C-alpha positions as CSV (number, residue, x, y, z in Angstrom):
1,M,116.9,101.4,105.1
2,H,112.8,101.5,105.0
3,R,111.5,104.6,107.4
4,V,108.9,104.1,109.2
5,V,106.5,107.1,110.8
6,V,104.6,106.2,113.5
7,V,101.6,109.6,114.2
8,A,100.9,110.3,117.8
9,Y,98.1,112.4,118.7
10,D,95.4,113.4,121.5
11,G,93.3,110.1,122.2
12,V,95.6,107.8,120.6
13,V,95.2,104.1,121.7
14,P,98.4,103.1,123.4
15,F,98.1,99.3,122.1
16,D,97.0,100.9,118.4
17,L,101.1,103.1,118.2
18,S,102.9,100.3,120.6
19,V,101.9,97.4,117.7
20,P,104.0,99.0,114.7
21,V,106.6,100.3,116.9
22,E,107.4,96.8,118.8
23,V,106.8,94.9,115.2
24,F,108.8,97.0,112.9
25,G,111.2,98.4,116.0
26,R,112.3,94.6,116.3
27,A,112.3,93.3,113.0
28,R,115.6,91.7,111.8
29,R,117.4,91.7,108.3
30,A,119.4,88.1,108.2
31,D,122.3,89.8,109.0
32,G,121.2,90.6,112.7
33,A,120.8,94.9,111.3
34,A,117.7,96.6,112.0
35,A,115.9,96.2,109.7
36,Y,113.5,99.2,109.5
37,Q,114.1,103.2,111.1
38,V,111.1,103.4,113.3
39,R,110.1,107.2,114.4
40,V,107.1,107.7,116.9
41,C,105.8,111.6,115.7
42,G,103.2,113.8,116.6
43,A,101.9,117.2,116.4
44,T,103.0,117.8,119.8
45,D,105.8,117.1,122.2
46,E,103.6,115.0,124.1
47,V,100.2,113.6,123.3
48,R,97.2,112.2,125.8
49,A,96.7,108.5,125.4
50,G,94.2,106.8,127.9
51,A,95.1,106.8,130.9
52,F,98.4,108.7,131.0
53,G,100.7,110.7,128.8
54,L,103.4,110.3,125.8
55,R,106.3,112.0,125.2
56,V,106.8,112.3,121.0
57,P,110.0,112.5,120.2
58,Y,110.0,113.9,116.3
59,D,107.6,116.9,115.6
60,L,105.0,115.8,111.9
61,S,108.3,116.6,110.0
62,A,109.5,113.4,109.9
63,M,106.6,112.4,108.2
64,A,108.0,113.8,105.0
65,E,110.9,111.2,105.0
66,A,108.9,107.8,106.0
67,D,108.5,105.1,103.5
68,T,105.6,103.9,105.7
69,V,103.1,106.4,107.6
70,V,101.5,104.7,110.4
71,V,97.9,105.7,112.0
72,P,97.2,104.3,114.8
73,G,93.2,104.6,116.2
74,I,91.3,107.4,118.0
75,A,90.3,106.0,121.3
76,D,86.4,107.7,121.2
77,L,85.1,106.6,118.0
78,D,83.1,109.6,117.5
79,A,85.5,112.7,118.4
80,P,86.7,114.4,115.7
81,L,90.1,114.0,114.4
82,P,92.3,115.5,115.7
83,E,94.8,118.1,113.4
84,A,98.0,115.9,113.9
85,A,96.3,113.3,112.6
86,P,96.4,112.9,108.9
87,T,93.7,111.7,106.5
88,G,93.0,111.2,103.4
89,P,95.5,110.3,100.4
90,P,99.0,111.1,101.2
91,R,100.4,114.6,101.1
92,P,101.6,116.2,97.5
93,S,105.2,116.8,100.5
94,W,105.3,112.4,100.4
95,P,107.0,110.6,98.9
96,A,106.0,108.6,95.8
97,G,105.5,105.0,96.4
98,I,105.0,105.9,100.6
99,R,102.3,103.0,102.3
100,A,100.2,104.4,104.8
101,S,98.1,102.5,107.4
102,S,95.6,102.8,109.9
103,S,93.7,101.3,112.2
104,T,89.9,102.7,113.6
105,R,89.9,100.7,117.0
106,T,92.8,98.2,116.5
107,C,95.3,96.2,114.7
108,C,92.7,94.0,113.7
109,S,90.2,95.6,112.2
110,S,93.2,97.9,110.3
111,R,93.1,99.5,106.6
112,T,96.4,99.1,104.8
113,R,96.4,100.8,101.6
114,R,99.3,101.3,98.9
115,C,99.6,104.8,97.2
C-alpha cells in the first residue's frame, strides 16, 4: 500500500494539514480497501496549530517509510521554518522515487515535485 506521511509542526496551517489527511485517507480502491496508509508525524507529540493544539501520533522516523511526504504550510510566512519541517530535496534516508509536496499557504498554491 502507498504510504503518505503528513508532517506536523508548530505554526502549521490546520487546513493545509487536514486536506491531505482527508483526501488520501478517504480514497478507496475498486474493491473498497483503503488506497493509502496515512500517518501524521512530527518532532514532538503535540504541536500548536493556530488557536488549538494537535496531538501527533508518529515521530519523524515515519518519513523513512513514506512513499509521499506532505509538508503543510506555515501560518507566519515570515517566520523561519521549524526544525521539524523538511526542506530542500528528500533526505538520503528517504527511499528512491519518493514524492514530496509542500504548500506555501494553502493547498491552492502548492508546489509539488517528483523526486
